[in-house]
C-alpha positions in Angstrom: 32.6 -37.8 0.2 29.0 -37.3 -0.8 28.1 -34.7 -3.3 25.6 -31.8 -2.1 23.9 -29.1 -4.0 24.3 -26.7 -1.2 26.5 -23.7 -2.0 29.5 -23.1 0.4 28.9 -20.2 3.0 30.5 -16.9 2.0 32.3 -14.9 4.5 30.8 -11.6 5.5 32.6 -8.9 3.4 31.7 -5.4 4.9 32.8 -3.8 1.6 30.3 -5.7 -0.4 27.6 -4.8 2.2 28.4 -1.2 2.0 28.2 -1.3 -1.9 24.8 -2.7 -1.8 23.3 0.0 0.5 21.4 2.9 -1.2 23.6 6.1 -1.4 21.7 9.4 -0.6 22.5 12.0 -3.3 23.1 15.3 -1.6 23.8 18.8 -2.8 27.6 18.1 -2.8 27.3 15.4 -5.4 28.5 15.8 -8.9 25.8 16.1 -11.4 22.1 16.6 -11.0 20.1 14.6 -8.4 17.9 12.0 -9.9 14.3 12.1 -8.7 12.6 8.7 -7.8 9.6 7.8 -10.0 7.8 6.7 -6.9 8.3 9.9 -5.2 7.2 11.9 -8.2 3.9 9.7 -8.2 3.3 10.3 -4.5 3.7 13.9 -5.0 1.4 14.0 -8.0 -1.2 12.0 -6.2 -1.0 14.2 -3.2 -1.5 17.3 -5.3 -4.4 15.8 -7.1 -6.2 14.6 -4.1 -5.7 17.7 -2.0 -7.2 19.9 -4.9 -10.6 18.5 -4.2 -11.7 18.2 -0.6 -13.8 15.2 0.2 -17.6 15.7 0.3 -19.0 14.5 3.7 -22.4 12.9 4.0 -25.0 14.6 6.1 -26.3 12.7 9.1 -29.6 11.9 7.2 -27.8 10.3 4.3 -25.6 8.3 6.5 -28.5 7.0 8.6 -30.4 6.1 5.4 -27.4 4.2 4.1 -27.0 2.3 7.3 -30.7 1.5 7.4 -30.8 0.2 3.8 -27.6 -1.7 3.9 -28.2 -3.4 7.3 -31.8 -3.9 6.6 -31.0 -5.5 3.2 -28.5 -7.8 4.8 -31.0 -9.0 7.6 -33.8 -9.5 5.1 -31.3 -11.5 2.9 -30.2 -13.5 5.8 -33.7 -14.2 6.9 -34.7 -15.3 3.4 -31.9 -17.8 3.4 -32.6 -19.1 6.8 -36.3 -19.5 5.9 -35.4 -21.4 2.7 -33.3 -23.9 4.7 -36.3 -24.9 7.0 
């Protein structure tokens, strides 16, 4: 019989699957509930970002930004195309 490196298939064990699932810690649990560091970071970021409402650009500033950005792009593209010829 030829040797293979493949591991044998394991049979499905529902007890092992249940043991690997996360367990929700409720108020009826023994001891204090542990807070997830990720949730704490999300809450802190939410608090910091909501403290300062974002400043909106005026219509004039937005129009100026679009004109400068798009105009600069088309000028640069024109210069590149002119340099190719």
